[in-house]
N, C-alpha and C positions, 0 to 999 in steps of 0.2 A: 637761836637758844645758845645760852654760853656753856662752855665746858663743865661748869660746876653744876649747872642744872641738868645736863646729860647724865653725868655721874649720879646725882641725888635721885633721877628718875630710874636709874638703873638699879639704884640701891632699893627704893620702895616699890619695884616692881613694874612700873608704868612702861618702861622700855626693856627690851630683852639684853642681855649681856652682849658684846660683841664678839666676833669671832677674829682670833688673832692670825694672821698670815704674814710671814715674813717680817714681823716686827711692826706690821700696821694692823690696826682695828678697824674692822669693817662689819656692816650689817647687811644680811641677805635682803634684797628689795622686798621680798614677800613678809618679811618680819616686820619691816617698818610700814608697809601697807596695811597689814592687820592691825598694828597699834592705831593707825589713823582710824581705821574702820570702827576699832572698839572705842575709841574717843568720840567718833560722830554718833555712835549710838547711845552713849552715856549722856549726851548733852541733852537739855532739856528742848522740848518741840518749840518751835518759834510760834509765837502768838499771832 
């Protein structure tokens, strides 16, 4: 995923904003896993 796409997803609420620690931006693993689970539950069922 490109940097532009990441920031677009943060802006539209698909991804949570990162936490800044010492000038670095990172996401808690639990928040990323929750985003993945939401995306999985939102996709259509396989036929």
